PyMOL Python script that loads the backbone (N, CA, C, O; Angstrom):
from pymol import cmd

cmd.read_pdbstr("""\
ATOM      1  N   MET A   1      15.341  -2.959  -8.360  1.00  0.00           N
ATOM      2  CA  MET A   1      13.894  -3.136  -8.107  1.00  0.00           C
ATOM      3  C   MET A   1      13.427  -4.261  -8.829  1.00  0.00           C
ATOM      4  O   MET A   1      13.859  -4.572  -9.939  1.00  0.00           O
ATOM      5  N   ASN A   2      12.398  -4.978  -8.104  1.00  0.00           N
ATOM      6  CA  ASN A   2      11.730  -6.187  -8.565  1.00  0.00           C
ATOM      7  C   ASN A   2      10.797  -5.729  -9.677  1.00  0.00           C
ATOM      8  O   ASN A   2       9.865  -4.957  -9.453  1.00  0.00           O
ATOM      9  N   PHE A   3      11.069  -6.220 -10.874  1.00  0.00           N
ATOM     10  CA  PHE A   3      10.135  -5.734 -11.990  1.00  0.00           C
ATOM     11  C   PHE A   3       8.980  -6.632 -12.103  1.00  0.00           C
ATOM     12  O   PHE A   3       8.026  -6.167 -12.727  1.00  0.00           O
ATOM     13  N   GLU A   4       8.860  -7.835 -11.625  1.00  0.00           N
ATOM     14  CA  GLU A   4       7.954  -8.631 -11.405  1.00  0.00           C
ATOM     15  C   GLU A   4       6.702  -8.012 -10.570  1.00  0.00           C
ATOM     16  O   GLU A   4       5.532  -7.902 -10.934  1.00  0.00           O
ATOM     17  N   TYR A   5       7.292  -7.654  -9.375  1.00  0.00           N
ATOM     18  CA  TYR A   5       6.316  -6.925  -8.411  1.00  0.00           C
ATOM     19  C   TYR A   5       5.781  -5.714  -9.058  1.00  0.00           C
ATOM     20  O   TYR A   5       4.572  -5.489  -8.996  1.00  0.00           O
ATOM     21  N   LEU A   6       6.650  -4.848  -9.727  1.00  0.00           N
ATOM     22  CA  LEU A   6       6.336  -3.601 -10.331  1.00  0.00           C
ATOM     23  C   LEU A   6       5.173  -3.778 -11.318  1.00  0.00           C
ATOM     24  O   LEU A   6       4.176  -3.057 -11.328  1.00  0.00           O
ATOM     25  N   THR A   7       5.424  -4.924 -12.241  1.00  0.00           N
ATOM     26  CA  THR A   7       4.515  -5.098 -13.252  1.00  0.00           C
ATOM     27  C   THR A   7       3.043  -5.545 -12.740  1.00  0.00           C
ATOM     28  O   THR A   7       2.019  -5.163 -13.307  1.00  0.00           O
ATOM     29  N   LYS A   8       3.046  -6.318 -11.711  1.00  0.00           N
ATOM     30  CA  LYS A   8       1.792  -6.842 -11.047  1.00  0.00           C
ATOM     31  C   LYS A   8       1.107  -5.625 -10.366  1.00  0.00           C
ATOM     32  O   LYS A   8      -0.109  -5.449 -10.446  1.00  0.00           O
ATOM     33  N   ALA A   9       1.948  -4.791  -9.690  1.00  0.00           N
ATOM     34  CA  ALA A   9       1.508  -3.750  -9.096  1.00  0.00           C
ATOM     35  C   ALA A   9       0.743  -2.655  -9.896  1.00  0.00           C
ATOM     36  O   ALA A   9      -0.259  -2.074  -9.481  1.00  0.00           O
ATOM     37  N   GLU A  10       1.354  -2.446 -11.109  1.00  0.00           N
ATOM     38  CA  GLU A  10       0.798  -1.543 -12.028  1.00  0.00           C
ATOM     39  C   GLU A  10      -0.632  -2.047 -12.498  1.00  0.00           C
ATOM     40  O   GLU A  10      -1.585  -1.275 -12.603  1.00  0.00           O
ATOM     41  N   GLU A  11      -0.698  -3.306 -12.752  1.00  0.00           N
ATOM     42  CA  GLU A  11      -1.972  -3.996 -12.962  1.00  0.00           C
ATOM     43  C   GLU A  11      -3.054  -3.770 -11.953  1.00  0.00           C
ATOM     44  O   GLU A  11      -4.237  -3.536 -12.201  1.00  0.00           O
ATOM     45  N   LYS A  12      -2.506  -3.870 -10.825  1.00  0.00           N
ATOM     46  CA  LYS A  12      -3.628  -3.721  -9.778  1.00  0.00           C
ATOM     47  C   LYS A  12      -4.083  -2.224  -9.525  1.00  0.00           C
ATOM     48  O   LYS A  12      -5.270  -1.957  -9.340  1.00  0.00           O
ATOM     49  N   ILE A  13      -3.133  -1.301  -9.526  1.00  0.00           N
ATOM     50  CA  ILE A  13      -3.561   0.092  -9.355  1.00  0.00           C
ATOM     51  C   ILE A  13      -4.153   0.748 -10.433  1.00  0.00           C
ATOM     52  O   ILE A  13      -5.085   1.537 -10.272  1.00  0.00           O
ATOM     53  N   GLY A  14      -3.591   0.428 -11.714  1.00  0.00           N
ATOM     54  CA  GLY A  14      -4.245   0.956 -12.917  1.00  0.00           C
ATOM     55  C   GLY A  14      -3.665   2.314 -13.540  1.00  0.00           C
ATOM     56  O   GLY A  14      -3.734   2.576 -14.741  1.00  0.00           O
ATOM     57  N   SER A  15      -3.072   3.164 -12.550  1.00  0.00           N
ATOM     58  CA  SER A  15      -2.592   4.279 -12.959  1.00  0.00           C
ATOM     59  C   SER A  15      -1.242   4.515 -12.227  1.00  0.00           C
ATOM     60  O   SER A  15      -1.086   4.470 -11.007  1.00  0.00           O
ATOM     61  N   ILE A  16      -0.146   4.813 -13.300  1.00  0.00           N
ATOM     62  CA  ILE A  16       1.230   5.069 -12.878  1.00  0.00           C
ATOM     63  C   ILE A  16       1.484   6.100 -12.018  1.00  0.00           C
ATOM     64  O   ILE A  16       2.243   5.865 -11.079  1.00  0.00           O
ATOM     65  N   PRO A  17       0.923   7.401 -12.158  1.00  0.00           N
ATOM     66  CA  PRO A  17       1.026   8.365 -11.242  1.00  0.00           C
ATOM     67  C   PRO A  17       0.579   8.112  -9.844  1.00  0.00           C
ATOM     68  O   PRO A  17       1.202   8.491  -8.852  1.00  0.00           O
ATOM     69  N   THR A  18      -0.608   7.408  -9.828  1.00  0.00           N
ATOM     70  CA  THR A  18      -1.204   6.974  -8.519  1.00  0.00           C
ATOM     71  C   THR A  18      -0.300   6.021  -7.813  1.00  0.00           C
ATOM     72  O   THR A  18      -0.074   6.157  -6.610  1.00  0.00           O
ATOM     73  N   LEU A  19       0.262   4.992  -8.571  1.00  0.00           N
ATOM     74  CA  LEU A  19       1.226   3.988  -7.904  1.00  0.00           C
ATOM     75  C   LEU A  19       2.444   4.720  -7.639  1.00  0.00           C
ATOM     76  O   LEU A  19       3.029   4.268  -6.654  1.00  0.00           O
ATOM     77  N   VAL A  20       3.076   5.795  -8.240  1.00  0.00           N
ATOM     78  CA  VAL A  20       4.179   6.384  -7.802  1.00  0.00           C
ATOM     79  C   VAL A  20       3.892   7.068  -6.530  1.00  0.00           C
ATOM     80  O   VAL A  20       4.651   6.926  -5.572  1.00  0.00           O
ATOM     81  N   ASN A  21       2.772   7.849  -6.463  1.00  0.00           N
ATOM     82  CA  ASN A  21       2.447   8.536  -5.073  1.00  0.00           C
ATOM     83  C   ASN A  21       2.265   7.453  -4.138  1.00  0.00           C
ATOM     84  O   ASN A  21       2.908   7.602  -3.099  1.00  0.00           O
ATOM     85  N   LEU A  22       1.477   6.269  -4.226  1.00  0.00           N
ATOM     86  CA  LEU A  22       1.425   5.288  -3.266  1.00  0.00           C
ATOM     87  C   LEU A  22       2.666   4.747  -2.729  1.00  0.00           C
ATOM     88  O   LEU A  22       2.891   4.645  -1.523  1.00  0.00           O
ATOM     89  N   VAL A  23       3.518   4.381  -3.723  1.00  0.00           N
ATOM     90  CA  VAL A  23       4.810   3.749  -3.202  1.00  0.00           C
ATOM     91  C   VAL A  23       5.619   4.740  -2.492  1.00  0.00           C
ATOM     92  O   VAL A  23       6.241   4.406  -1.484  1.00  0.00           O
ATOM     93  N   SER A  24       5.658   6.067  -2.994  1.00  0.00           N
ATOM     94  CA  SER A  24       6.341   7.108  -2.253  1.00  0.00           C
ATOM     95  C   SER A  24       5.992   7.326  -0.810  1.00  0.00           C
ATOM     96  O   SER A  24       6.850   7.466   0.061  1.00  0.00           O
ATOM     97  N   TYR A  25       4.574   7.352  -0.570  1.00  0.00           N
ATOM     98  CA  TYR A  25       4.065   7.536   0.721  1.00  0.00           C
ATOM     99  C   TYR A  25       4.197   6.451   1.666  1.00  0.00           C
ATOM    100  O   TYR A  25       4.355   6.680   2.866  1.00  0.00           O
ATOM    101  N   ARG A  26       4.134   5.165   1.142  1.00  0.00           N
ATOM    102  CA  ARG A  26       4.381   4.173   2.006  1.00  0.00           C
ATOM    103  C   ARG A  26       5.738   3.904   2.445  1.00  0.00           C
ATOM    104  O   ARG A  26       6.022   3.534   3.584  1.00  0.00           O
ATOM    105  N   THR A  27       6.658   4.123   1.402  1.00  0.00           N
ATOM    106  CA  THR A  27       8.063   3.959   1.404  1.00  0.00           C
ATOM    107  C   THR A  27       8.574   4.922   2.671  1.00  0.00           C
ATOM    108  O   THR A  27       9.432   4.532   3.463  1.00  0.00           O
ATOM    109  N   ARG A  28       7.994   6.105   2.747  1.00  0.00           N
ATOM    110  CA  ARG A  28       8.352   7.027   3.765  1.00  0.00           C
ATOM    111  C   ARG A  28       7.765   6.532   5.080  1.00  0.00           C
ATOM    112  O   ARG A  28       8.349   6.898   6.100  1.00  0.00           O
ATOM    113  N   GLN A  29       6.732   5.781   5.197  1.00  0.00           N
ATOM    114  CA  GLN A  29       6.343   5.341   6.459  1.00  0.00           C
ATOM    115  C   GLN A  29       7.249   4.168   6.886  1.00  0.00           C
ATOM    116  O   GLN A  29       7.607   4.046   8.057  1.00  0.00           O
ATOM    117  N   LEU A  30       7.603   3.330   5.939  1.00  0.00           N
ATOM    118  CA  LEU A  30       8.497   2.273   6.307  1.00  0.00           C
ATOM    119  C   LEU A  30       9.963   2.811   6.705  1.00  0.00           C
ATOM    120  O   LEU A  30      10.642   2.203   7.533  1.00  0.00           O
ATOM    121  N   ASN A  31      10.392   3.927   6.100  1.00  0.00           N
ATOM    122  CA  ASN A  31      11.706   4.530   6.459  1.00  0.00           C
ATOM    123  C   ASN A  31      11.624   5.124   7.915  1.00  0.00           C
ATOM    124  O   ASN A  31      12.597   5.093   8.668  1.00  0.00           O
ATOM    125  N   ARG A  32      10.568   5.597   8.224  1.00  0.00           N
ATOM    126  CA  ARG A  32      10.328   6.227   9.573  1.00  0.00           C
ATOM    127  C   ARG A  32      10.189   5.050  10.612  1.00  0.00           C
ATOM    128  O   ARG A  32      10.174   5.384  11.797  1.00  0.00           O
ATOM    129  N   GLY A  33      10.082   3.664  10.294  1.00  0.00           N
ATOM    130  CA  GLY A  33      10.055   2.689  11.100  1.00  0.00           C
ATOM    131  C   GLY A  33       8.871   1.851  11.370  1.00  0.00           C
ATOM    132  O   GLY A  33       8.806   0.982  12.240  1.00  0.00           O
ATOM    133  N   GLU A  34       7.806   2.240  10.425  1.00  0.00           N
ATOM    134  CA  GLU A  34       6.633   1.246  10.469  1.00  0.00           C
ATOM    135  C   GLU A  34       6.900  -0.155  10.224  1.00  0.00           C
ATOM    136  O   GLU A  34       7.946  -0.502   9.675  1.00  0.00           O
ATOM    137  N   ARG A  35       6.069  -0.932  10.577  1.00  0.00           N
ATOM    138  CA  ARG A  35       6.344  -2.257  10.201  1.00  0.00           C
ATOM    139  C   ARG A  35       5.717  -2.574   8.811  1.00  0.00           C
ATOM    140  O   ARG A  35       4.655  -2.051   8.476  1.00  0.00           O
ATOM    141  N   PRO A  36       6.390  -3.435   8.013  1.00  0.00           N
ATOM    142  CA  PRO A  36       5.785  -4.103   6.820  1.00  0.00           C
ATOM    143  C   PRO A  36       4.741  -4.975   6.979  1.00  0.00           C
ATOM    144  O   PRO A  36       4.715  -5.787   7.904  1.00  0.00           O
ATOM    145  N   MET A  37       3.788  -4.866   6.070  1.00  0.00           N
ATOM    146  CA  MET A  37       2.516  -5.758   6.120  1.00  0.00           C
ATOM    147  C   MET A  37       2.935  -7.196   5.566  1.00  0.00           C
ATOM    148  O   MET A  37       2.211  -8.165   5.796  1.00  0.00           O
ATOM    149  N   VAL A  38       3.860  -7.294   4.991  1.00  0.00           N
ATOM    150  CA  VAL A  38       4.301  -8.664   4.248  1.00  0.00           C
ATOM    151  C   VAL A  38       5.899  -9.005   4.909  1.00  0.00           C
ATOM    152  O   VAL A  38       6.668  -8.195   5.427  1.00  0.00           O
ATOM    153  N   LYS A  39       6.068 -10.261   4.729  1.00  0.00           N
ATOM    154  CA  LYS A  39       7.531 -10.660   5.028  1.00  0.00           C
ATOM    155  C   LYS A  39       8.357 -10.343   4.008  1.00  0.00           C
ATOM    156  O   LYS A  39       7.962 -10.648   2.882  1.00  0.00           O
ATOM    157  N   PRO A  40       9.521  -9.748   4.128  1.00  0.00           N
ATOM    158  CA  PRO A  40      10.479  -9.485   3.120  1.00  0.00           C
ATOM    159  C   PRO A  40      10.988 -10.785   2.425  1.00  0.00           C
ATOM    160  O   PRO A  40      11.045 -11.851   3.037  1.00  0.00           O
ATOM    161  N   ASP A  41      11.323 -10.661   1.235  1.00  0.00           N
ATOM    162  CA  ASP A  41      11.983 -11.821   0.539  1.00  0.00           C
ATOM    163  C   ASP A  41      13.227 -12.281   1.021  1.00  0.00           C
ATOM    164  O   ASP A  41      13.539 -13.470   0.965  1.00  0.00           O
ATOM    165  N   HIS A  42      14.085 -11.243   1.578  1.00  0.00           N
ATOM    166  CA  HIS A  42      15.420 -11.380   2.057  1.00  0.00           C
ATOM    167  C   HIS A  42      15.688 -10.203   2.968  1.00  0.00           C
ATOM    168  O   HIS A  42      14.976  -9.205   2.859  1.00  0.00           O
ATOM    169  N   PRO A  43      16.637 -10.246   3.834  1.00  0.00           N
ATOM    170  CA  PRO A  43      16.820  -9.239   4.898  1.00  0.00           C
ATOM    171  C   PRO A  43      17.322  -7.989   4.336  1.00  0.00           C
ATOM    172  O   PRO A  43      17.155  -6.993   5.040  1.00  0.00           O
ATOM    173  N   GLU A  44      17.964  -7.824   3.092  1.00  0.00           N
ATOM    174  CA  GLU A  44      18.275  -6.652   2.534  1.00  0.00           C
ATOM    175  C   GLU A  44      17.441  -6.091   1.390  1.00  0.00           C
ATOM    176  O   GLU A  44      17.911  -5.358   0.520  1.00  0.00           O
ATOM    177  N   GLN A  45      16.064  -6.519   1.456  1.00  0.00           N
ATOM    178  CA  GLN A  45      15.413  -6.140   0.448  1.00  0.00           C
ATOM    179  C   GLN A  45      14.768  -4.518   0.730  1.00  0.00           C
ATOM    180  O   GLN A  45      14.230  -4.090   1.751  1.00  0.00           O
ATOM    181  N   ASP A  46      15.026  -3.861  -0.489  1.00  0.00           N
ATOM    182  CA  ASP A  46      14.544  -2.448  -0.487  1.00  0.00           C
ATOM    183  C   ASP A  46      13.207  -2.266  -0.120  1.00  0.00           C
ATOM    184  O   ASP A  46      12.345  -3.095  -0.411  1.00  0.00           O
ATOM    185  N   ASN A  47      12.922  -1.006   0.639  1.00  0.00           N
ATOM    186  CA  ASN A  47      11.605  -0.803   1.025  1.00  0.00           C
ATOM    187  C   ASN A  47      10.489  -0.552  -0.127  1.00  0.00           C
ATOM    188  O   ASN A  47       9.281  -0.745   0.011  1.00  0.00           O
ATOM    189  N   HIS A  48      11.088  -0.121  -1.190  1.00  0.00           N
ATOM    190  CA  HIS A  48      10.303   0.099  -2.431  1.00  0.00           C
ATOM    191  C   HIS A  48       9.762  -1.325  -2.818  1.00  0.00           C
ATOM    192  O   HIS A  48       8.556  -1.458  -3.025  1.00  0.00           O
ATOM    193  N   ASP A  49      10.493  -2.236  -2.906  1.00  0.00           N
ATOM    194  CA  ASP A  49      10.144  -3.696  -3.351  1.00  0.00           C
ATOM    195  C   ASP A  49       9.185  -4.137  -2.189  1.00  0.00           C
ATOM    196  O   ASP A  49       8.242  -4.842  -2.547  1.00  0.00           O
ATOM    197  N   ILE A  50       9.276  -3.832  -0.849  1.00  0.00           N
ATOM    198  CA  ILE A  50       8.466  -4.328   0.026  1.00  0.00           C
ATOM    199  C   ILE A  50       6.903  -3.867  -0.009  1.00  0.00           C
ATOM    200  O   ILE A  50       5.940  -4.543   0.353  1.00  0.00           O
ATOM    201  N   VAL A  51       6.897  -2.466  -0.569  1.00  0.00           N
ATOM    202  CA  VAL A  51       5.689  -1.749  -0.858  1.00  0.00           C
ATOM    203  C   VAL A  51       5.035  -2.301  -1.955  1.00  0.00           C
ATOM    204  O   VAL A  51       3.810  -2.421  -1.995  1.00  0.00           O
ATOM    205  N   LEU A  52       5.893  -2.693  -2.977  1.00  0.00           N
ATOM    206  CA  LEU A  52       5.221  -3.327  -4.231  1.00  0.00           C
ATOM    207  C   LEU A  52       4.710  -4.590  -3.863  1.00  0.00           C
ATOM    208  O   LEU A  52       3.618  -4.934  -4.316  1.00  0.00           O
ATOM    209  N   LYS A  53       5.365  -5.355  -3.082  1.00  0.00           N
ATOM    210  CA  LYS A  53       5.020  -6.751  -2.761  1.00  0.00           C
ATOM    211  C   LYS A  53       3.533  -6.554  -1.840  1.00  0.00           C
ATOM    212  O   LYS A  53       2.625  -7.375  -1.968  1.00  0.00           O
ATOM    213  N   GLU A  54       3.437  -5.568  -1.067  1.00  0.00           N
ATOM    214  CA  GLU A  54       2.131  -5.288  -0.149  1.00  0.00           C
ATOM    215  C   GLU A  54       1.096  -5.007  -1.194  1.00  0.00           C
ATOM    216  O   GLU A  54      -0.030  -5.464  -0.999  1.00  0.00           O
ATOM    217  N   ILE A  55       1.306  -4.390  -2.159  1.00  0.00           N
ATOM    218  CA  ILE A  55       0.268  -3.939  -3.287  1.00  0.00           C
ATOM    219  C   ILE A  55      -0.176  -5.255  -3.884  1.00  0.00           C
ATOM    220  O   ILE A  55      -1.350  -5.623  -3.911  1.00  0.00           O
ATOM    221  N   VAL A  56       0.993  -6.030  -4.425  1.00  0.00           N
ATOM    222  CA  VAL A  56       0.508  -7.284  -5.213  1.00  0.00           C
ATOM    223  C   VAL A  56      -0.295  -8.369  -4.302  1.00  0.00           C
ATOM    224  O   VAL A  56      -1.199  -9.068  -4.760  1.00  0.00           O
ATOM    225  N   GLU A  57       0.118  -8.414  -3.055  1.00  0.00           N
ATOM    226  CA  GLU A  57      -0.525  -9.387  -2.168  1.00  0.00           C
ATOM    227  C   GLU A  57      -2.003  -8.715  -1.671  1.00  0.00           C
ATOM    228  O   GLU A  57      -2.741  -9.378  -0.942  1.00  0.00           O
ATOM    229  N   GLY A  58      -2.307  -7.622  -2.030  1.00  0.00           N
ATOM    230  CA  GLY A  58      -3.547  -6.919  -1.512  1.00  0.00           C
ATOM    231  C   GLY A  58      -3.602  -6.376  -0.299  1.00  0.00           C
ATOM    232  O   GLY A  58      -4.684  -6.107   0.224  1.00  0.00           O
ATOM    233  N   LYS A  59      -2.554  -6.173   0.232  1.00  0.00           N
ATOM    234  CA  LYS A  59      -2.544  -5.685   1.704  1.00  0.00           C
ATOM    235  C   LYS A  59      -2.498  -4.232   1.780  1.00  0.00           C
ATOM    236  O   LYS A  59      -2.711  -3.644   2.840  1.00  0.00           O
ATOM    237  N   LEU A  60      -2.213  -3.606   0.637  1.00  0.00           N
ATOM    238  CA  LEU A  60      -2.213  -2.070   0.516  1.00  0.00           C
ATOM    239  C   LEU A  60      -3.024  -1.692  -0.742  1.00  0.00           C
ATOM    240  O   LEU A  60      -2.739  -2.173  -1.838  1.00  0.00           O
ATOM    241  N   THR A  61      -4.003  -0.853  -0.572  1.00  0.00           N
ATOM    242  CA  THR A  61      -4.848  -0.385  -1.656  1.00  0.00           C
ATOM    243  C   THR A  61      -4.903   1.077  -1.648  1.00  0.00           C
ATOM    244  O   THR A  61      -4.390   1.669  -0.699  1.00  0.00           O
ATOM    245  N   VAL A  62      -5.468   1.733  -2.600  1.00  0.00           N
ATOM    246  CA  VAL A  62      -5.718   2.963  -2.721  1.00  0.00           C
ATOM    247  C   VAL A  62      -7.135   3.349  -3.191  1.00  0.00           C
ATOM    248  O   VAL A  62      -7.719   2.701  -4.059  1.00  0.00           O
ATOM    249  N   GLU A  63      -7.718   4.537  -2.524  1.00  0.00           N
ATOM    250  CA  GLU A  63      -9.199   4.941  -3.049  1.00  0.00           C
ATOM    251  C   GLU A  63      -9.000   6.346  -3.319  1.00  0.00           C
ATOM    252  O   GLU A  63      -8.496   7.079  -2.468  1.00  0.00           O
ATOM    253  N   MET A  64      -9.368   6.770  -4.459  1.00  0.00           N
ATOM    254  CA  MET A  64      -9.485   7.955  -4.898  1.00  0.00           C
ATOM    255  C   MET A  64     -10.718   8.922  -4.527  1.00  0.00           C
ATOM    256  O   MET A  64     -11.840   8.510  -4.824  1.00  0.00           O
ATOM    257  N   GLY A  65     -10.597  10.176  -3.900  1.00  0.00           N
ATOM    258  CA  GLY A  65     -11.804  10.964  -3.613  1.00  0.00           C
ATOM    259  C   GLY A  65     -12.694  10.428  -2.738  1.00  0.00           C
ATOM    260  O   GLY A  65     -13.870  10.782  -2.817  1.00  0.00           O
ATOM    261  N   VAL A  66     -12.328   9.586  -1.862  1.00  0.00           N
ATOM    262  CA  VAL A  66     -13.255   9.007  -0.812  1.00  0.00           C
ATOM    263  C   VAL A  66     -12.952   9.611   0.437  1.00  0.00           C
ATOM    264  O   VAL A  66     -11.832   9.657   0.948  1.00  0.00           O
ATOM    265  N   THR A  67     -14.115  10.118   0.951  1.00  0.00           N
ATOM    266  CA  THR A  67     -13.868  10.808   2.362  1.00  0.00           C
ATOM    267  C   THR A  67     -13.708   9.723   3.401  1.00  0.00           C
ATOM    268  O   THR A  67     -14.021   8.571   3.103  1.00  0.00           O
ATOM    269  N   PRO A  68     -13.271   9.996   4.525  1.00  0.00           N
ATOM    270  CA  PRO A  68     -13.162   9.142   5.563  1.00  0.00           C
ATOM    271  C   PRO A  68     -14.498   8.794   6.193  1.00  0.00           C
ATOM    272  O   PRO A  68     -15.383   9.649   6.224  1.00  0.00           O
ATOM    273  N   PRO A  69     -14.699   7.525   6.720  1.00  0.00           N
ATOM    274  CA  PRO A  69     -16.064   7.045   7.292  1.00  0.00           C
ATOM    275  C   PRO A  69     -16.320   7.812   8.448  1.00  0.00           C
ATOM    276  O   PRO A  69     -15.417   8.209   9.184  1.00  0.00           O
ATOM    277  N   ASP A  70     -17.618   8.053   8.652  1.00  0.00           N
ATOM    278  CA  ASP A  70     -18.135   8.689   9.904  1.00  0.00           C
ATOM    279  C   ASP A  70     -17.956   7.686  11.076  1.00  0.00           C
ATOM    280  O   ASP A  70     -18.511   6.589  11.138  1.00  0.00           O
ATOM    281  N   THR A  71     -17.095   8.218  12.011  1.00  0.00           N
ATOM    282  CA  THR A  71     -16.889   7.389  13.203  1.00  0.00           C
ATOM    283  C   THR A  71     -17.813   7.390  14.260  1.00  0.00           C
ATOM    284  O   THR A  71     -17.752   6.585  15.189  1.00  0.00           O
ATOM    285  N   SER A  72     -18.752   8.353  14.141  1.00  0.00           N
ATOM    286  CA  SER A  72     -19.643   8.633  15.096  1.00  0.00           C
ATOM    287  C   SER A  72     -20.908   7.517  15.049  1.00  0.00           C
ATOM    288  O   SER A  72     -21.765   7.552  15.932  1.00  0.00           O
ATOM    289  N   SER A  73     -20.952   6.770  14.231  1.00  0.00           N
ATOM    290  CA  SER A  73     -21.983   5.823  14.081  1.00  0.00           C
ATOM    291  C   SER A  73     -21.816   4.717  15.233  1.00  0.00           C
ATOM    292  O   SER A  73     -20.708   4.365  15.640  1.00  0.00           O
ATOM    293  N   SER A  74     -22.963   4.232  15.691  1.00  0.00           N
ATOM    294  CA  SER A  74     -23.045   3.212  16.802  1.00  0.00           C
ATOM    295  C   SER A  74     -22.862   1.830  16.325  1.00  0.00           C
ATOM    296  O   SER A  74     -22.814   0.880  17.107  1.00  0.00           O
ATOM    297  N   PHE A  75     -22.750   1.698  14.924  1.00  0.00           N
ATOM    298  CA  PHE A  75     -22.644   0.336  14.410  1.00  0.00           C
ATOM    299  C   PHE A  75     -21.050   0.099  14.247  1.00  0.00           C
ATOM    300  O   PHE A  75     -20.322   1.011  13.856  1.00  0.00           O
ATOM    301  N   ASP A  76     -20.601  -1.074  14.544  1.00  0.00           N
ATOM    302  CA  ASP A  76     -19.291  -1.639  14.281  1.00  0.00           C
ATOM    303  C   ASP A  76     -18.911  -1.552  12.817  1.00  0.00           C
ATOM    304  O   ASP A  76     -19.781  -1.839  11.994  1.00  0.00           O
ATOM    305  N   THR A  77     -17.740  -1.196  12.411  1.00  0.00           N
ATOM    306  CA  THR A  77     -17.310  -1.217  11.092  1.00  0.00           C
ATOM    307  C   THR A  77     -16.127  -2.059  10.986  1.00  0.00           C
ATOM    308  O   THR A  77     -15.301  -2.016  11.898  1.00  0.00           O
ATOM    309  N   PHE A  78     -15.928  -2.890   9.890  1.00  0.00           N
ATOM    310  CA  PHE A  78     -15.031  -3.773   9.780  1.00  0.00           C
ATOM    311  C   PHE A  78     -14.240  -3.305   8.573  1.00  0.00           C
ATOM    312  O   PHE A  78     -14.796  -2.749   7.626  1.00  0.00           O
ATOM    313  N   ASP A  79     -13.019  -3.522   8.618  1.00  0.00           N
ATOM    314  CA  ASP A  79     -11.979  -2.932   7.617  1.00  0.00           C
ATOM    315  C   ASP A  79     -11.396  -4.181   6.974  1.00  0.00           C
ATOM    316  O   ASP A  79     -11.051  -5.151   7.649  1.00  0.00           O
ATOM    317  N   ASP A  80     -11.298  -4.130   5.683  1.00  0.00           N
ATOM    318  CA  ASP A  80     -10.656  -5.230   4.895  1.00  0.00           C
ATOM    319  C   ASP A  80      -9.003  -5.104   4.906  1.00  0.00           C
ATOM    320  O   ASP A  80      -8.241  -5.975   4.487  1.00  0.00           O
ATOM    321  N   GLY A  81      -8.673  -4.023   5.389  1.00  0.00           N
ATOM    322  CA  GLY A  81      -7.149  -3.728   5.294  1.00  0.00           C
ATOM    323  C   GLY A  81      -6.912  -2.274   5.177  1.00  0.00           C
ATOM    324  O   GLY A  81      -7.859  -1.567   4.833  1.00  0.00           O
ATOM    325  N   PRO A  82      -5.790  -1.758   5.416  1.00  0.00           N
ATOM    326  CA  PRO A  82      -5.246  -0.407   5.301  1.00  0.00           C
ATOM    327  C   PRO A  82      -5.574   0.011   3.859  1.00  0.00           C
ATOM    328  O   PRO A  82      -5.373  -0.733   2.899  1.00  0.00           O
ATOM    329  N   ASP A  83      -6.103   1.277   3.764  1.00  0.00           N
ATOM    330  CA  ASP A  83      -6.337   2.077   2.555  1.00  0.00           C
ATOM    331  C   ASP A  83      -5.594   3.376   2.735  1.00  0.00           C
ATOM    332  O   ASP A  83      -5.555   3.922   3.837  1.00  0.00           O
ATOM    333  N   ILE A  84      -5.034   3.855   1.725  1.00  0.00           N
ATOM    334  CA  ILE A  84      -4.488   5.118   1.647  1.00  0.00           C
ATOM    335  C   ILE A  84      -5.303   6.019   0.804  1.00  0.00           C
ATOM    336  O   ILE A  84      -5.465   5.694  -0.373  1.00  0.00           O
ATOM    337  N   ILE A  85      -5.834   7.100   1.245  1.00  0.00           N
ATOM    338  CA  ILE A  85      -6.762   7.953   0.612  1.00  0.00           C
ATOM    339  C   ILE A  85      -5.822   9.114   0.004  1.00  0.00           C
ATOM    340  O   ILE A  85      -5.180   9.800   0.800  1.00  0.00           O
ATOM    341  N   LEU A  86      -5.744   9.302  -1.063  1.00  0.00           N
ATOM    342  CA  LEU A  86      -4.831  10.366  -1.799  1.00  0.00           C
ATOM    343  C   LEU A  86      -5.909  11.489  -2.195  1.00  0.00           C
ATOM    344  O   LEU A  86      -5.554  12.501  -2.799  1.00  0.00           O
TER     345      LEU A  86
END
""", "prot")
cmd.dss("prot")
cmd.show_as("cartoon", "prot")
cmd.util.cbc("prot")
cmd.orient("prot")
């Protein structure tokens, strides 16, 4: 595991239990074949490290207790990137 990515991801998320859940959830997605949002550092890079890199680079965030947006609105909504709502 890349401890530099881990340390920076802990700082970004702020809660270790939330970080563990986020990394677990996203790693399962990558294991099922979803594409990473960042370029791996090397071809054999572990999916956990890829997820930590996604967090560090701001490609993956988490919001707690937020309800999904109302899609029935006639206004266009713009998304800054993928959020996982726990």
